[in-house]
C-alpha positions as CSV (number, residue, x, y, z in Angstrom):
1,M,15.3,-4.7,-94.0
2,S,12.5,-6.3,-95.0
3,N,12.9,-9.6,-92.4
4,E,10.9,-9.5,-89.1
5,N,11.2,-10.6,-86.2
6,T,9.6,-12.9,-83.7
7,T,7.1,-9.5,-82.9
8,G,5.9,-8.7,-86.4
9,R,7.9,-6.3,-87.0
10,A,10.7,-5.7,-89.5
11,A,14.5,-6.8,-88.0
12,D,17.0,-3.9,-87.5
13,E,19.8,-3.9,-89.8
14,V,23.6,-2.9,-89.5
15,D,27.3,-3.3,-90.5
16,V,29.0,-4.4,-86.4
17,L,26.6,-5.7,-83.8
18,L,28.5,-5.4,-81.0
19,V,27.6,-7.5,-77.9
20,G,28.4,-7.2,-74.5
21,A,29.2,-2.8,-72.9
22,G,32.1,-3.5,-72.2
23,V,35.1,-2.0,-72.3
24,M,36.2,-4.5,-74.9
25,S,33.1,-3.3,-76.9
26,A,33.3,0.2,-76.3
27,T,37.3,0.2,-77.7
28,L,36.1,-1.9,-80.9
29,G,32.9,0.6,-81.5
30,A,35.3,3.9,-81.0
31,M,38.5,2.4,-83.3
32,L,35.8,1.7,-86.3
33,R,33.6,4.9,-85.6
34,E,37.1,6.5,-86.8
35,L,38.0,4.1,-90.0
36,E,34.5,3.8,-90.9
37,P,31.8,6.5,-90.1
38,S,29.1,6.5,-92.5
39,W,28.8,2.1,-90.6
40,S,26.1,1.7,-88.5
41,Q,26.8,0.4,-84.8
42,I,24.3,-0.9,-81.8
43,V,25.7,-2.9,-78.6
44,Y,23.4,-5.2,-77.1
45,E,23.9,-5.6,-72.9
46,R,21.9,-7.9,-70.7
47,L,22.7,-5.9,-68.0
48,D,21.0,-1.8,-67.2
49,G,24.0,-0.6,-67.2
50,P,27.7,-0.2,-68.8
51,A,30.9,-1.8,-67.3
52,E,29.3,-3.9,-64.1
53,E,30.6,-7.3,-65.3
54,S,34.9,-7.8,-65.6
55,S,34.8,-3.9,-66.4
56,S,33.3,-2.8,-63.4
57,P,36.1,-0.7,-60.6
58,W,35.6,-3.1,-58.0
59,N,35.6,-6.1,-60.3
60,N,39.3,-6.2,-61.6
61,A,42.5,-4.6,-59.7
62,G,42.7,-1.5,-62.2
63,T,46.5,-1.9,-62.6
64,G,47.5,-0.5,-66.2
65,H,49.3,-3.8,-67.0
66,S,52.9,-2.6,-68.1
67,A,54.2,-5.7,-66.3
68,L,55.8,-2.9,-64.3
69,C,55.3,-5.4,-61.1
70,E,53.7,-8.1,-61.8
71,L,56.2,-11.1,-60.8
72,N,54.3,-13.7,-63.0
73,Y,55.4,-12.1,-66.3
74,T,58.8,-11.7,-65.4
75,P,59.4,-16.3,-64.4
76,E,62.4,-17.8,-63.7
77,K,63.2,-20.4,-66.1
78,N,67.1,-22.6,-65.9
79,G,68.5,-19.8,-63.3
80,R,67.4,-16.7,-66.1
81,I,65.0,-14.2,-65.6
82,D,63.0,-14.0,-69.0
83,I,61.3,-10.6,-69.4
84,T,59.6,-12.0,-72.9
85,K,56.0,-11.4,-72.0
86,A,57.2,-8.6,-69.5
87,V,57.6,-6.4,-72.7
88,D,55.3,-7.8,-74.6
89,I,52.6,-6.9,-72.3
90,N,54.6,-3.6,-71.7
91,E,54.2,-2.9,-75.6
92,K,50.7,-3.1,-76.2
93,F,49.9,-1.1,-73.0
94,Q,51.6,1.5,-74.6
95,V,49.6,1.3,-77.9
96,A,46.5,1.7,-75.4
97,R,48.1,4.5,-73.8
98,Q,48.2,6.2,-77.5
99,F,45.3,5.3,-78.0
100,W,43.4,6.9,-75.2
101,A,45.6,10.3,-75.6
102,H,44.2,10.1,-79.1
103,Q,40.8,9.8,-78.2
104,L,41.2,12.7,-75.6
105,G,42.6,15.0,-77.9
106,N,40.1,14.4,-81.0
107,G,37.4,14.7,-77.8
108,I,35.8,11.6,-77.9
109,L,37.3,10.9,-74.1
110,T,37.2,13.9,-71.9
111,N,38.6,13.9,-67.8
112,P,41.5,11.0,-68.3
113,K,41.4,12.1,-64.4
114,D,38.7,10.0,-64.2
115,F,39.9,6.9,-65.8
116,V,43.5,6.9,-64.9
117,N,46.0,8.3,-62.1
118,P,49.9,8.3,-61.3
119,V,51.0,4.8,-59.0
120,P,53.7,3.8,-58.4
121,H,54.3,0.1,-58.9
122,V,56.5,-1.9,-56.5
123,S,57.2,-5.6,-56.9
124,F,57.9,-7.3,-53.0
125,A,59.9,-9.9,-52.3
126,Q,59.7,-12.2,-48.9
127,G,63.0,-13.8,-48.0
128,E,66.6,-14.5,-49.0
129,E,64.9,-16.7,-52.4
130,Q,62.7,-14.0,-53.9
131,I,65.2,-11.0,-52.4
132,D,67.7,-13.0,-54.6
133,Y,65.2,-13.4,-57.6
134,L,64.3,-9.8,-57.7
135,R,67.0,-8.1,-57.4
136,R,68.3,-10.3,-60.6
137,R,65.0,-8.9,-62.2
138,Y,65.8,-5.5,-61.5
139,E,68.9,-6.0,-63.1
140,I,67.5,-6.8,-65.7
141,L,64.8,-4.6,-66.1
142,R,66.2,-1.4,-65.7
143,E,68.0,-1.7,-68.5
144,N,65.2,-1.6,-70.9
145,H,64.0,1.4,-71.8
146,L,60.3,0.1,-71.3
147,F,60.5,-0.1,-67.9
148,P,60.8,3.4,-66.7
149,E,63.1,4.5,-63.2
150,M,63.3,1.0,-61.7
151,E,64.8,1.3,-58.6
152,F,65.9,-1.6,-55.5
153,S,66.1,-1.8,-51.9
154,D,66.5,-3.9,-49.3
155,D,67.0,-1.6,-46.6
156,K,64.3,-1.8,-44.3
157,S,64.5,2.3,-43.9
158,V,63.6,2.8,-47.4
159,F,61.2,0.4,-47.5
160,A,59.3,2.4,-44.0
161,E,59.5,5.5,-46.1
162,K,58.1,3.6,-48.7
163,L,55.7,1.4,-47.5
164,P,54.8,2.6,-43.9
165,V,51.4,0.2,-43.9
166,M,53.1,-2.9,-44.5
167,A,56.2,-1.7,-42.3
168,K,54.1,-1.2,-39.3
169,G,54.4,-4.4,-36.8
170,R,56.5,-6.1,-39.1
171,D,60.0,-8.4,-37.7
172,F,62.4,-8.0,-40.4
173,D,64.7,-9.6,-38.1
174,A,62.7,-12.7,-38.4
175,E,62.4,-12.2,-42.3
176,P,64.1,-10.1,-45.0
177,V,62.3,-8.7,-47.7
178,A,62.6,-6.7,-50.0
179,I,61.2,-4.9,-53.6
180,S,61.4,-3.1,-56.5
181,W,59.2,0.0,-57.9
182,T,59.2,2.9,-60.4
183,K,56.5,5.9,-59.5
184,K,55.7,5.6,-63.8
185,G,52.4,3.4,-62.4
186,T,49.0,4.1,-63.2
187,D,45.8,3.2,-61.5
188,I,42.6,2.7,-63.9
189,N,39.0,3.0,-63.9
190,F,38.4,0.5,-66.5
191,G,33.9,1.1,-65.8
192,A,35.0,4.8,-66.0
193,L,36.6,4.7,-69.5
194,T,34.5,2.6,-70.6
195,K,31.5,5.0,-70.2
196,Q,32.9,7.8,-71.4
197,F,33.5,5.8,-74.4
198,I,29.5,5.0,-74.6
199,T,28.5,8.2,-73.9
200,A,30.4,9.2,-77.4
201,A,28.7,6.1,-79.4
202,E,25.4,7.4,-78.5
203,A,26.4,10.5,-79.6
204,A,27.2,9.7,-82.3
205,G,24.5,7.3,-82.9
206,T,25.3,4.4,-82.1
207,E,22.5,2.3,-80.5
208,V,22.9,0.9,-76.9
209,R,20.2,-1.4,-75.5
210,Y,20.6,-2.5,-72.1
211,G,18.5,-4.8,-70.2
212,H,19.0,-7.4,-73.8
213,E,20.8,-10.9,-73.9
214,V,21.5,-12.0,-77.4
215,V,20.6,-15.4,-77.3
216,G,21.3,-16.7,-81.4
217,L,23.3,-15.9,-83.2
218,K,23.0,-17.4,-87.6
219,K,24.9,-16.7,-90.7
220,E,22.5,-16.2,-93.6
221,G,24.0,-15.0,-96.7
222,N,26.1,-12.1,-95.7
223,F,24.7,-11.2,-92.9
224,W,24.5,-12.7,-88.8
225,R,20.6,-13.2,-87.8
226,V,21.4,-12.2,-84.0
227,T,17.7,-13.7,-82.0
228,V,18.3,-11.1,-78.7
229,K,15.8,-11.1,-76.2
230,N,14.7,-8.4,-73.6
231,V,15.9,-10.1,-70.2
232,H,13.0,-8.0,-68.3
233,T,9.7,-8.8,-70.5
234,G,11.2,-11.9,-72.4
235,D,10.2,-10.4,-75.8
236,K,12.6,-11.2,-78.8
237,K,13.0,-9.7,-81.5
238,V,16.3,-10.1,-84.7
239,T,19.2,-7.4,-85.8
240,R,20.9,-9.1,-88.7
241,A,24.0,-7.8,-88.3
242,R,27.3,-8.2,-91.8
243,F,30.0,-8.7,-88.9
244,V,29.8,-9.4,-85.2
245,F,31.6,-8.6,-81.9
246,V,31.4,-10.9,-79.4
247,G,32.7,-9.1,-76.4
248,A,30.4,-11.5,-73.9
249,G,33.1,-11.8,-71.2
250,G,32.3,-15.3,-69.8
251,Y,29.2,-16.2,-72.2
252,A,31.2,-15.9,-75.2
253,L,32.6,-19.3,-75.4
254,D,29.0,-20.5,-75.7
255,L,27.6,-17.7,-78.0
256,L,30.3,-18.6,-80.0
257,R,29.7,-22.4,-79.7
258,K,25.8,-21.4,-80.6
259,A,27.0,-19.2,-84.0
260,G,28.3,-22.7,-85.2
261,V,31.9,-21.4,-85.1
262,P,34.9,-24.4,-86.0
263,E,37.4,-22.9,-84.5
264,V,35.4,-22.6,-80.9
265,H,35.5,-27.3,-81.7
266,G,37.4,-28.1,-78.2
267,Y,37.2,-25.8,-76.0
268,A,36.2,-25.2,-72.5
269,G,36.3,-22.8,-69.6
270,F,37.1,-22.7,-66.4
271,P,34.8,-20.2,-64.1
272,I,36.8,-19.2,-61.5
273,S,35.5,-16.1,-58.8
274,G,37.6,-14.3,-55.8
275,M,36.7,-12.5,-52.5
276,W,38.5,-8.9,-52.5
277,L,39.2,-6.9,-49.4
278,R,38.3,-3.4,-49.4
279,S,39.5,-0.7,-46.9
280,T,37.7,3.3,-47.5
281,N,38.9,3.6,-44.0
282,P,40.2,7.8,-44.7
283,E,44.0,7.4,-42.5
284,L,44.6,3.8,-43.1
285,V,44.1,4.9,-47.3
286,E,46.1,8.1,-46.9
287,Q,49.4,6.3,-46.1
288,H,49.8,3.9,-48.6
289,Q,50.3,5.0,-52.3
290,A,51.6,1.9,-54.2
291,K,50.0,-0.9,-55.6
292,V,52.2,-4.0,-54.2
293,Y,52.4,-7.1,-56.4
294,G,53.7,-10.5,-54.5
295,K,54.6,-14.0,-55.5
296,A,51.6,-16.3,-55.8
297,K,51.0,-19.1,-53.7
298,V,51.6,-23.0,-55.0
299,G,48.6,-23.8,-57.1
300,A,47.2,-20.7,-57.0
301,P,46.3,-18.9,-60.5
302,P,48.3,-15.9,-62.6
303,M,45.2,-13.8,-61.7
304,S,44.7,-14.5,-57.7
305,V,48.6,-12.6,-57.1
306,P,48.5,-11.2,-54.0
307,H,48.3,-7.9,-54.3
308,L,47.7,-4.7,-51.7
309,D,46.1,-2.0,-54.0
310,T,46.1,1.2,-54.7
311,R,42.5,2.2,-56.2
312,V,41.1,5.7,-56.9
313,I,37.6,5.2,-58.1
314,D,35.0,8.4,-58.6
315,G,37.6,10.7,-57.0
316,K,37.8,8.5,-54.3
317,K,40.5,6.3,-52.9
318,G,40.5,3.3,-51.6
319,L,42.0,-0.4,-50.3
320,L,42.3,-3.4,-51.5
321,F,43.5,-6.5,-50.8
322,G,43.9,-10.0,-52.7
323,P,41.8,-11.3,-54.0
324,Y,41.6,-14.7,-52.4
325,G,40.1,-16.9,-55.3
326,G,37.2,-18.6,-55.0
327,W,34.5,-20.8,-56.7
328,T,31.0,-20.7,-59.0
329,P,29.6,-22.6,-61.2
330,K,28.3,-19.2,-62.4
331,F,30.3,-17.5,-65.7
332,M,29.5,-14.6,-65.0
333,K,28.5,-12.4,-62.0
334,E,25.5,-11.8,-62.4
335,G,25.2,-15.3,-64.3
336,S,23.3,-18.3,-63.2
337,Y,24.2,-22.0,-61.5
338,A,24.1,-24.1,-63.9
339,D,26.6,-22.4,-66.7
340,L,29.6,-25.0,-66.4
341,F,26.8,-27.7,-66.8
342,K,25.3,-26.0,-69.5
343,S,29.0,-25.7,-71.5
344,I,30.0,-28.6,-71.0
345,R,29.5,-30.3,-74.5
346,L,30.9,-34.2,-76.0
347,D,33.9,-32.4,-77.8
348,N,34.5,-30.7,-74.1
349,I,35.4,-33.0,-72.2
350,P,38.1,-34.0,-73.0
351,S,39.5,-30.9,-72.7
352,Y,38.4,-31.0,-68.9
353,L,39.3,-34.4,-68.4
354,G,43.0,-33.3,-68.9
355,V,42.9,-30.3,-67.5
356,A,41.2,-31.5,-63.8
357,A,44.0,-34.6,-64.1
358,T,47.3,-31.8,-64.4
359,N,45.8,-29.3,-62.2
360,F,45.6,-30.8,-58.7
361,G,47.6,-28.2,-57.2
362,L,44.6,-25.0,-58.3
363,V,41.9,-27.2,-56.9
364,K,43.6,-27.7,-53.8
365,Y,44.4,-24.2,-53.6
366,L,40.7,-22.9,-54.4
367,V,39.2,-25.3,-52.2
368,E,41.2,-23.4,-49.4
369,E,40.5,-20.1,-50.2
370,V,36.5,-21.3,-50.4
371,T,36.4,-22.2,-47.4
372,K,38.7,-19.4,-45.5
373,S,36.2,-16.6,-43.0
374,F,36.9,-14.0,-42.5
375,D,39.7,-13.8,-40.1
376,G,41.4,-16.0,-42.1
377,K,40.9,-13.7,-44.5
378,I,42.9,-11.0,-42.5
379,E,45.4,-13.6,-41.4
380,T,46.7,-14.1,-45.1
381,L,46.4,-9.6,-45.3
382,K,49.4,-9.9,-42.1
383,E,51.6,-11.2,-45.0
384,Y,51.2,-8.0,-46.8
385,V,49.9,-5.5,-43.6
386,P,51.2,-7.6,-39.8
387,S,49.1,-4.7,-38.4
388,A,46.4,-5.0,-40.0
389,D,42.8,-5.2,-38.2
390,G,39.4,-6.8,-39.2
391,A,37.3,-3.7,-38.1
392,D,38.9,-1.3,-41.0
393,W,38.8,-4.2,-43.9
394,E,35.7,-5.6,-45.2
395,T,34.9,-8.5,-47.6
396,I,33.4,-7.3,-51.4
397,V,33.2,-10.2,-54.4
398,A,35.8,-10.0,-56.8
399,G,34.7,-9.9,-61.1
400,Q,34.3,-13.9,-62.4
401,R,36.9,-15.1,-65.0
402,V,36.3,-17.7,-67.4
403,Q,39.5,-18.8,-67.7
404,V,40.2,-20.9,-71.1
405,I,40.8,-24.4,-71.8
406,K,42.2,-25.3,-75.2
407,P,42.1,-28.5,-76.4
408,V,45.6,-29.8,-77.0
409,A,47.2,-33.4,-78.1
410,A,46.9,-36.4,-76.2
411,P,47.9,-37.4,-73.4
412,R,46.8,-33.9,-71.8
413,F,43.8,-33.2,-73.5
414,G,43.4,-30.2,-71.7
415,S,45.4,-26.6,-71.5
416,L,44.4,-24.2,-68.9
417,E,45.2,-20.6,-70.4
418,F,45.2,-17.9,-68.2
419,G,45.2,-15.3,-70.5
420,T,43.8,-13.7,-73.5
421,A,42.6,-15.6,-76.3
422,L,41.0,-13.4,-80.2
423,V,38.7,-16.0,-81.7
424,N,37.2,-15.6,-85.2
425,N,36.1,-18.2,-87.2
426,Q,37.1,-18.3,-92.0
427,D,35.3,-15.5,-93.3
428,A,36.0,-13.3,-90.3
429,S,32.3,-12.2,-90.3
430,I,32.1,-13.2,-86.2
431,A,34.6,-12.8,-83.8
432,G,34.8,-13.2,-80.0
433,I,37.6,-12.7,-76.6
434,L,37.9,-15.1,-74.5
435,G,40.0,-15.2,-71.0
436,A,40.8,-12.8,-68.9
437,S,44.3,-11.7,-67.8
438,P,45.7,-8.7,-68.7
439,G,42.8,-7.6,-70.8
440,A,41.5,-4.6,-70.2
441,S,44.9,-3.1,-70.1
442,I,45.8,-3.8,-73.4
443,A,42.4,-3.7,-75.3
444,P,42.9,-1.0,-78.3
445,A,45.6,-3.7,-79.3
446,A,43.7,-6.3,-79.3
447,M,41.6,-5.0,-81.3
448,L,43.4,-3.9,-83.6
449,E,44.7,-7.5,-83.9
450,L,40.9,-7.9,-84.6
451,I,40.8,-5.5,-87.1
452,E,43.3,-7.1,-89.1
453,R,42.7,-10.7,-89.1
454,C,38.5,-9.8,-89.9
455,F,39.3,-6.2,-92.0
456,G,42.5,-7.3,-93.4
457,E,41.5,-6.2,-97.0
458,R,41.1,-2.6,-96.0
459,M,44.6,-2.1,-93.9
460,I,45.9,-0.3,-96.7
461,E,43.3,2.5,-97.5
462,W,43.1,2.5,-93.2
463,A,46.7,3.1,-92.3
464,P,46.5,6.3,-92.3
465,K,43.8,6.8,-89.4
466,L,45.3,3.7,-87.9
467,Y,49.2,5.5,-87.4
468,E,46.9,8.9,-86.0
469,M,44.9,6.1,-83.7
470,I,48.5,4.9,-82.6
471,P,51.6,7.0,-83.9
472,T,53.8,3.1,-83.4
473,Y,51.5,1.3,-84.9
474,G,53.0,-2.0,-86.1
475,K,56.6,-0.5,-84.4
476,P,58.6,-2.8,-81.8
477,L,59.3,-0.3,-79.2
478,S,61.1,-2.0,-77.2
479,R,63.5,-1.9,-80.2
480,E,62.9,1.8,-80.9
481,P,64.0,3.8,-77.9
482,Q,63.5,7.0,-79.1
483,E,60.1,6.6,-80.4
484,Y,59.0,5.3,-77.2
485,Q,60.6,8.1,-75.2
486,E,58.7,10.4,-77.1
487,Q,55.3,8.5,-77.4
488,W,55.4,8.6,-73.3
489,D,56.1,12.1,-73.4
490,Y,52.7,12.8,-75.7
491,T,50.3,10.4,-73.2
492,Q,51.7,11.5,-69.8
493,K,50.8,15.1,-71.0
494,M,47.4,14.1,-72.7
495,L,46.6,11.7,-69.4
496,K,47.8,14.1,-67.3
497,L,50.1,11.8,-65.3
498,D,52.9,14.2,-64.8
């Protein structure tokens, strides 16, 4: 505690420093408090409150990514439906459910209705080709216990019963439709979940400093020297930390670069923004009770798969449609227009060029989306809601995402990754999370992987507590139907989803 900061006061010294007050940092902090309650923790957040970027409920779809309805997780390969990714994501979501249930049992989380509510998940097919795909997908998934009570119908009367808003004004003779669905889906307010975690963290002694941006990271012996700037006054200070987690959303890659983490050499980031159409018209909202996912357009990134979502935020229901793809050089919604240009380095230029050369479809899609007017957005909505009236809808900005570009060998040089990547340095004293979807839904599984990587020597000591937090820890639930059912019943009860 003898080091001096830039204003002459003694520097803070902590065991764990968390960059960002979003769901990832909140989850990791909660886990480490249980595993090592004696460890000190501090959170630095550049904005003036928790969960104001990617974890904000209006900045994401709020779908508990259990792969029940998202068609991009069940691609068709050589004429067969591949459910590998769907099973993997579903298993990780079961880890999230178990962890949240455990935290509720311990009083860390309080009211589950504030952050999770039951909402049916529906997959939507238009035209004979999509219907054939959806039927074959359903036939496979219904045999797997991870996808409970899955149903399918290509009957227009069933469609109208389940989705009256989408049926009104639809010409079923002109284009046949089909749906598969389960009532066991959820809507999640990751902002409310994060705030409950942060509140409990502060009560347990974790210091959370808002309006503070991490601007420098340097390794000094067994500590990281972390320079932090007060965004309101410009004052800087230093905190020394034994372990640093960078959960800074789009700025994570830049901070890991500043820390000199060689594992991100050659990595780049591609920012993608989005827009929603939102309706809070009570009459319309009450007629639609589902999250409905369709097929992505050719060239569209997976995060832009169209969907019509029931949302439950602060106890009030609303509808979202989109997201409409967009582009900005910002790496955060509350970021700078210089973010992309500042991220270009000699080592990642080949990665950028490689992606630019092989993703013309994505560029074309983004250009079309950016130039689409409000009326154009309503016309797209009419593919889902034929009777849509623009007066019922408003445009809101969705969250900003930075997709990871990983360096690969020639001739491609760079690979655009639509997923979440965990990176840590060799001595496991710093780690960060990069990318986006499915992100928040699998935060507990991602943070368990981080703990295994970075605190491997403690895993035997921590094992009993880990099994308390995650009773099926280390077990693939796709091969354990009885344990899956036991935990499903328990988490349904604890999360009040019955």
